[in-house]
C-alpha positions as CSV (number, residue, x, y, z in Angstrom):
1,M,57.4,151.9,121.3
2,L,56.7,151.3,117.7
3,R,56.0,147.6,117.3
4,T,54.5,147.4,113.8
5,Y,54.9,149.2,110.5
6,A,51.4,150.6,110.7
7,Q,52.5,152.4,113.9
8,V,55.7,153.6,112.1
9,K,53.6,155.0,109.2
10,E,51.2,156.7,111.7
11,A,54.2,158.3,113.5
12,I,55.6,159.6,110.2
13,S,52.2,161.0,109.1
14,S,51.9,162.7,112.6
15,G,55.2,164.6,111.9
16,D,57.9,162.3,113.2
17,T,61.0,162.0,111.1
18,V,62.5,158.7,110.1
19,V,65.7,159.8,111.9
20,S,63.8,160.3,115.2
21,I,62.1,156.9,114.8
22,F,65.6,155.3,114.2
23,D,66.9,157.1,117.3
24,G,64.0,155.7,119.3
25,Y,65.0,152.2,118.3
26,L,68.6,153.0,119.2
27,S,67.4,154.0,122.7
28,A,65.5,150.7,123.0
29,I,68.6,148.8,122.0
30,K,70.7,150.5,124.7
31,S,68.1,149.8,127.4
32,N,67.9,146.1,126.4
33,E,71.7,145.5,126.1
34,H,71.4,142.8,128.7
35,L,69.4,140.6,126.3
36,N,72.6,140.2,124.1
37,A,70.4,140.3,120.9
38,F,72.6,142.7,118.9
39,L,76.2,141.8,118.1
40,E,76.7,145.1,116.3
41,V,74.5,148.3,115.8
42,F,74.9,150.0,112.4
43,E,74.4,153.4,113.9
44,E,76.3,155.5,111.3
45,T,75.0,153.8,108.1
46,G,71.5,153.4,109.6
47,R,71.2,157.1,110.4
48,A,72.6,158.1,107.0
49,Q,69.9,155.9,105.4
50,A,67.2,157.4,107.7
51,V,68.3,160.9,106.5
52,L,68.0,159.8,102.9
53,V,64.5,158.3,103.5
54,D,63.3,161.6,105.1
55,Q,64.4,163.5,102.0
56,K,62.6,160.9,99.8
57,I,59.4,161.4,101.8
58,K,59.7,165.2,101.2
59,D,60.3,164.5,97.5
60,G,57.4,162.0,97.2
61,T,59.7,159.3,95.8
62,V,59.7,157.0,98.8
63,G,59.5,153.2,98.7
64,K,57.1,150.7,100.3
65,L,59.1,150.3,103.5
66,A,60.0,153.9,104.4
67,G,60.8,154.1,108.1
68,M,60.7,150.3,108.7
69,V,63.8,149.5,110.8
70,I,65.0,146.0,110.3
71,G,67.6,143.8,112.1
72,L,69.6,141.1,110.3
73,K,70.4,137.7,111.6
74,D,74.2,137.5,111.6
75,N,74.3,135.1,108.7
76,L,73.0,137.6,106.1
77,C,75.4,139.6,104.0
78,Y,75.3,143.4,103.9
79,K,78.0,145.0,101.9
80,G,80.6,146.9,103.9
81,H,79.3,145.4,107.2
82,K,80.7,142.6,109.3
83,V,79.0,139.2,109.2
84,S,80.2,136.2,111.3
85,A,77.4,133.6,111.7
86,S,78.0,134.2,115.4
87,S,81.2,132.1,115.0
88,K,84.8,132.8,116.0
89,I,85.9,131.4,112.7
90,L,84.5,134.5,110.9
91,V,85.4,137.2,113.4
92,G,86.4,140.4,111.7
93,F,85.1,139.3,108.3
94,E,83.4,142.1,106.3
95,S,80.9,141.2,103.6
96,L,81.8,142.1,100.0
97,F,78.3,142.2,98.7
98,T,74.7,142.5,99.8
99,G,72.4,139.5,99.7
100,T,69.3,139.6,97.4
101,A,66.7,139.6,100.1
102,V,68.4,142.4,102.0
103,Q,69.0,144.4,98.9
104,R,65.3,144.2,98.0
105,L,64.3,145.6,101.4
106,L,66.9,148.4,101.0
107,D,65.5,149.2,97.6
108,E,62.2,149.9,99.2
109,D,63.8,152.3,101.8
110,A,64.0,150.0,104.8
111,I,66.7,150.9,107.3
112,I,69.1,148.2,108.5
113,I,69.9,148.8,112.2
114,G,72.4,146.0,113.0
115,R,73.2,142.4,113.0
116,L,71.6,140.0,115.5
117,N,73.0,137.2,117.6
118,C,72.2,133.6,116.6
119,D,73.3,130.0,117.2
120,E,76.6,129.5,115.5
121,F,76.1,128.9,111.8
122,A,72.4,128.7,112.6
123,M,72.9,125.4,114.4
124,G,70.8,125.3,117.6
125,S,67.3,125.6,119.1
126,S,68.1,127.9,122.1
127,N,70.6,130.6,121.0
128,E,73.0,129.2,123.6
129,N,75.5,128.1,120.9
130,S,76.7,131.5,119.9
131,A,80.4,132.3,120.2
132,F,79.3,135.7,121.7
133,G,77.1,134.3,124.5
134,P,73.5,133.4,124.8
135,V,70.5,135.6,124.0
136,L,67.9,136.1,126.7
137,N,64.2,135.9,126.3
138,P,62.7,139.5,126.8
139,I,59.6,138.1,128.5
140,N,61.6,136.4,131.2
141,N,65.3,136.7,131.2
142,K,65.8,133.3,132.8
143,F,64.5,131.6,129.7
144,V,66.0,131.1,126.2
145,P,64.4,132.9,123.2
146,G,64.7,129.8,121.0
147,G,67.0,129.3,118.1
148,S,68.7,129.6,115.9
149,S,67.2,133.1,115.1
150,G,67.0,133.9,118.8
151,G,68.5,137.4,118.5
152,S,66.0,138.3,115.8
153,A,63.0,137.1,117.9
154,S,64.3,138.8,121.0
155,A,64.9,142.1,119.2
156,V,61.4,142.1,117.7
157,A,59.6,141.0,120.9
158,S,61.3,143.7,122.9
159,G,60.8,146.5,120.4
160,M,64.4,147.0,119.3
161,C,63.4,147.1,115.7
162,T,60.2,147.0,113.7
163,A,61.0,143.6,112.2
164,A,63.9,141.2,111.7
165,L,65.1,138.7,109.2
166,G,66.0,135.2,110.2
167,S,66.8,131.9,108.4
168,D,64.8,128.7,108.9
169,T,66.5,125.3,108.2
170,G,64.5,123.2,110.6
171,G,62.4,125.7,112.5
172,S,64.9,128.4,113.3
173,I,62.4,131.2,112.6
174,R,59.2,129.6,113.9
175,Q,60.5,128.1,117.1
176,P,61.9,131.4,118.5
177,A,58.7,133.1,117.3
178,S,56.8,130.6,119.5
179,F,59.0,131.2,122.5
180,T,58.8,135.0,122.3
181,G,55.2,135.7,121.2
182,T,56.1,136.9,117.7
183,V,55.1,135.9,114.2
184,G,57.6,133.8,112.3
185,L,57.3,133.0,108.6
186,K,59.2,130.3,106.6
187,P,58.4,130.7,102.9
188,T,58.2,127.8,100.4
189,Y,61.6,126.6,99.5
190,G,62.8,128.6,96.6
191,R,60.4,131.5,97.2
192,V,63.1,133.8,98.6
193,S,66.7,133.9,97.2
194,R,69.4,132.4,99.4
195,Y,72.1,134.5,97.7
196,G,73.9,136.3,100.6
197,L,72.8,133.8,103.2
198,I,75.8,131.9,104.8
199,A,74.7,128.3,104.1
200,Y,74.1,125.7,106.7
201,A,72.0,123.1,104.7
202,S,71.3,124.4,101.2
203,S,68.3,122.2,100.4
204,F,66.6,123.3,103.6
205,D,67.6,126.9,104.3
206,Q,65.0,129.7,103.7
207,I,65.1,133.4,104.7
208,G,62.0,134.8,106.3
209,P,60.7,137.6,108.6
210,L,60.0,137.8,112.3
211,T,57.4,140.5,113.1
212,N,54.8,141.5,115.6
213,N,51.9,140.9,113.3
214,V,50.9,139.0,110.2
215,E,50.6,142.1,108.0
216,D,54.3,143.0,108.4
217,A,55.4,139.5,107.6
218,A,53.2,139.5,104.4
219,L,54.7,142.8,103.3
220,L,58.3,141.8,103.8
221,L,57.8,138.5,102.0
222,E,56.1,140.2,99.1
223,I,59.2,142.5,98.7
224,M,61.8,139.8,99.2
225,A,60.2,137.0,97.1
226,G,60.8,136.2,93.5
227,S,63.4,134.6,91.2
228,D,67.0,135.7,91.3
229,E,69.7,135.1,88.7
230,F,72.2,134.6,91.6
231,D,70.3,131.6,93.1
232,S,69.3,128.9,90.7
233,T,67.0,127.3,93.3
234,T,64.6,130.3,93.3
235,S,61.2,129.7,91.7
236,T,59.9,131.6,88.7
237,N,56.4,131.3,90.1
238,N,54.5,134.6,90.1
239,V,54.9,136.7,93.4
240,E,51.4,137.5,94.6
241,A,50.3,140.6,96.5
242,Y,50.8,138.9,99.9
243,S,50.1,142.2,101.7
244,E,46.6,142.2,100.2
245,A,45.8,138.7,101.5
246,S,42.1,138.6,102.6
247,D,41.1,137.2,106.0
248,N,37.6,136.6,104.6
249,I,38.0,133.0,103.8
250,Q,35.1,130.5,104.3
251,N,34.5,126.8,104.1
252,L,38.1,125.8,104.5
253,K,39.3,122.2,104.9
254,I,41.9,121.9,107.6
255,A,43.9,118.9,108.6
256,V,45.2,118.4,112.1
257,I,48.1,115.9,112.4
258,Q,46.8,113.5,115.1
259,E,50.2,112.1,116.0
260,S,51.4,115.6,116.9
261,L,48.6,115.9,119.5
262,D,49.1,112.4,120.9
263,M,52.8,112.8,121.5
264,D,53.9,112.2,125.1
265,G,56.1,115.3,125.4
266,L,53.3,117.8,124.4
267,D,52.5,120.3,127.2
268,P,48.8,119.8,128.2
269,E,48.1,123.6,127.9
270,V,49.5,123.7,124.4
271,K,47.3,120.7,123.5
272,E,44.3,122.4,125.1
273,K,44.9,125.6,123.1
274,I,45.1,123.7,119.8
275,N,41.8,122.0,120.6
276,S,40.3,125.4,121.4
277,V,41.4,126.8,118.1
278,I,39.9,123.7,116.3
279,D,36.6,124.2,118.1
280,K,36.5,127.9,117.0
281,L,37.3,127.0,113.4
282,K,34.5,124.4,113.4
283,A,32.1,127.0,114.9
284,D,33.1,129.4,112.0
285,G,32.0,126.8,109.5
286,H,35.3,125.3,108.5
287,Q,35.9,121.5,108.2
288,V,38.6,120.3,110.5
289,D,39.7,116.7,110.4
290,P,42.3,114.6,112.2
291,V,44.7,113.1,109.7
292,S,47.4,110.5,110.3
293,F,51.0,111.3,109.6
294,P,52.7,108.2,111.0
295,Y,56.3,109.5,110.3
296,L,56.7,111.9,113.3
297,D,59.4,109.8,114.9
298,Y,61.4,109.6,111.6
299,M,61.4,113.3,110.8
300,V,64.1,114.6,113.3
301,P,66.5,111.7,112.5
302,T,66.1,112.2,108.8
303,Y,66.5,115.9,109.1
304,Y,69.8,115.6,111.0
305,V,71.2,113.0,108.7
306,L,70.6,115.2,105.7
307,T,71.4,118.6,107.2
308,T,74.7,117.5,108.8
309,A,75.8,116.0,105.5
310,E,75.1,119.3,103.8
311,A,76.7,121.3,106.6
312,S,79.9,119.1,106.4
313,S,80.1,120.1,102.7
314,N,79.2,123.7,103.1
315,L,81.5,124.5,106.0
316,S,84.5,122.9,104.4
317,R,85.3,126.3,102.9
318,F,86.2,127.7,106.4
319,D,89.6,126.2,106.5
320,G,91.9,128.9,108.0
321,V,93.5,129.4,104.6
322,H,91.2,131.4,102.4
323,F,89.6,133.8,104.9
324,G,88.4,134.1,108.5
325,Y,90.2,132.8,111.6
326,R,93.6,131.2,111.3
327,N,95.8,129.7,114.0
328,E,99.1,131.7,113.7
329,E,101.3,129.0,115.2
330,A,100.4,126.1,112.9
331,K,103.1,124.8,110.6
332,G,102.0,123.4,107.2
333,V,98.6,123.1,105.6
334,E,97.3,120.1,107.6
335,E,98.1,121.6,110.9
336,T,96.6,124.9,109.8
337,Y,93.3,123.2,108.9
338,K,93.2,121.2,112.1
339,K,94.0,124.0,114.6
340,S,92.1,126.7,112.8
341,R,88.9,124.6,112.5
342,S,89.1,123.1,116.0
343,E,89.6,126.6,117.6
344,G,87.3,128.5,115.2
345,F,84.2,126.3,115.4
346,G,82.2,125.7,118.6
347,P,81.3,122.3,120.0
348,E,77.8,122.0,118.3
349,V,79.1,123.0,114.9
350,Q,82.0,120.5,115.3
351,R,79.5,117.8,116.3
352,R,77.4,118.3,113.2
353,I,80.4,118.6,110.8
354,M,81.7,115.3,112.2
355,A,78.3,113.6,112.0
356,G,77.8,114.8,108.4
357,T,81.3,113.7,107.4
358,F,80.5,110.2,108.8
359,V,77.1,110.1,107.0
360,L,78.9,110.9,103.6
361,S,81.8,108.6,104.2
362,H,82.6,105.5,102.1
363,G,80.6,102.5,103.3
364,Y,77.9,104.7,105.1
365,Y,76.7,106.9,102.3
366,D,74.0,104.5,101.2
367,A,73.1,103.4,104.7
368,Y,72.5,106.9,105.9
369,Y,72.5,109.7,103.3
370,T,70.7,107.8,100.5
371,K,68.2,106.3,102.9
372,G,67.6,109.7,104.4
373,Q,66.8,111.1,100.9
374,K,64.3,108.2,100.3
375,V,62.6,108.9,103.6
376,R,62.4,112.6,102.7
377,R,60.6,111.7,99.5
378,V,58.1,109.5,101.5
379,L,57.5,112.5,103.8
380,Q,57.0,114.8,100.8
381,N,54.6,112.4,99.1
382,R,52.4,112.0,102.2
383,T,52.4,115.8,102.7
384,N,51.3,116.3,99.1
385,E,48.5,113.8,99.5
386,I,47.2,115.8,102.5
387,F,47.2,118.9,100.4
388,K,45.2,117.3,97.7
389,K,42.3,117.1,100.2
390,Y,43.0,120.0,102.6
391,D,43.8,123.7,102.4
392,F,46.0,123.8,105.5
393,I,47.6,121.7,108.2
394,I,47.5,122.9,111.8
395,L,49.8,121.7,114.6
396,P,51.8,123.1,117.5
397,T,54.9,125.1,116.7
398,T,56.7,123.7,119.8
399,P,55.8,121.0,122.3
400,T,56.4,123.3,125.3
401,T,57.0,127.0,126.0
402,A,60.6,128.3,126.3
403,F,62.8,126.5,128.7
404,E,65.4,127.9,131.1
405,L,69.0,128.7,130.2
406,D,71.2,125.6,130.6
407,A,68.1,123.4,131.2
408,V,68.7,121.2,128.1
409,S,72.2,119.9,128.0
410,D,71.7,116.7,126.1
411,P,72.0,117.2,122.3
412,I,69.3,114.7,121.4
413,S,66.8,116.4,123.8
414,M,67.7,119.7,122.1
415,Y,67.2,118.3,118.6
416,L,63.8,117.1,119.6
417,Q,62.7,120.7,120.2
418,D,62.3,120.8,116.4
419,I,59.9,117.8,116.3
420,Y,57.0,119.9,114.9
421,T,58.9,122.4,112.7
422,V,61.3,120.2,110.6
423,H,58.3,118.8,108.7
424,A,57.9,122.0,106.5
425,N,61.6,122.1,105.8
426,L,61.8,118.4,104.8
427,S,58.8,118.9,102.5
428,G,59.6,122.4,101.3
429,N,56.2,123.8,102.3
430,P,55.5,127.3,103.6
431,A,54.8,127.5,107.4
432,I,54.0,130.2,109.9
433,S,54.0,130.4,113.7
434,L,51.3,132.6,115.2
435,P,51.4,133.8,118.8
436,L,48.0,132.5,119.8
437,G,48.8,130.9,123.2
438,N,49.7,132.1,126.7
439,H,50.7,129.5,129.3
440,S,50.0,129.6,133.0
441,N,53.8,129.9,133.5
442,G,53.6,133.4,132.0
443,M,55.3,132.4,128.7
444,P,53.8,132.5,125.2
445,F,53.6,129.7,122.6
446,G,52.7,129.5,119.0
447,I,50.3,127.6,116.8
448,Q,51.7,126.6,113.4
449,V,50.0,126.6,110.1
450,I,51.5,124.8,107.1
451,G,50.3,125.7,103.6
452,D,50.6,124.1,100.2
453,H,53.7,125.0,98.1
454,F,53.6,128.7,96.9
455,K,50.2,129.2,98.6
456,E,51.6,131.9,101.0
457,K,48.9,134.4,100.1
458,E,46.1,132.0,101.3
459,M,48.2,130.9,104.3
460,L,48.7,134.6,105.3
461,G,45.0,135.3,104.9
462,F,44.1,132.4,107.1
463,S,46.7,133.5,109.6
464,K,45.0,136.9,109.8
465,Q,41.7,135.2,110.4
466,L,43.1,133.1,113.2
467,T,44.8,136.1,114.9
468,K,41.6,138.2,114.6
469,A,39.5,135.5,116.1
470,E,42.0,135.3,119.0
471,D,41.7,139.1,119.6
472,K,37.9,139.0,119.9
């Protein structure tokens, strides 16, 4: 089972063809069908791409990702292939173009193997909100893989592809990475183009990789990152050679958010692991200090006020008229809207659309949305203050390990799963979840590193250092 790109390259240099590697992943997908990670396998186009890459290898004209087999979260557009955001409202819809991030991977000879299950419109923390059924955690099938990029995390953890792309609005890459023992990277807001990503909350969404090691995440980010004429929110900042990030970093100043460790719901073993990592860092000569971030209780409410408002606006285009699912019995425009949307959207998406519509409504806009934006600015300012003194912030990715299917039925309890991950989305900082913890219950959990804006190279180098220290 080829779990990393280094292993793929080694297999190719030993005489394996890209087609045989692709077929190996197809076999892994077939034997893991019960996980419900893939909604569709692109067997025909994937094999055709593999044949093309084999020829390029012979010709010596191959790209940086030759033989890397990648799965796409089902909210990323790939021309001529279906995309549904795991929602009934987009069943049968075929993308008319390829998103920038996906195209940049294809240009370097990556092979797209299929589209991966997710929470509907990327709204969820367990991958139980998909219109096509829940995804299972490959480590223990009784547990959820996290969300919303649960299919991506499950596929990477079980070896069904070398890497996968997800999207992260409030932790949707990092939280499932924590639950499945994989690496999940959310870039700085604007680092990767959102063109071709079905929007949930446009000022929060970022595309990022899920991989089995830091090196693969760095390589994928390096190729996807950079400005894009199709997305005005992308940054023109120079894209560094992330794949060359050095783990030989000394005398760092690291902040640990004290409130995150003092929280009642934090699993004692997760806390113990964080403290163990802190001790190792100090022993290696780094300065590690507790810092106060007294806004922990405000982050999830602020996040949901702002993201539901943006979702209400973004999802208004799915109206049963222009494209996608339409109720055939409805008479007139209003009834078409009502029936198509109420039948096409699942309960969680409906809940967030209604909450967002309320937040934006006359008389409540200033009370909720405007106030939410002010709180977001306070959170950003405090985060920037921390980075004036420190290189990185360390905190848990999730308060616990993965929970069992159907174990969390209360929406508020589910929203609180994002308590540690929404910070980086509200402030726009890059963040990564590293699989550094193993619980006595047999499940993995992640440690999260947040970096300063556009300091991905330093963050990835530090991440390599942390994972190497763990391997010793």
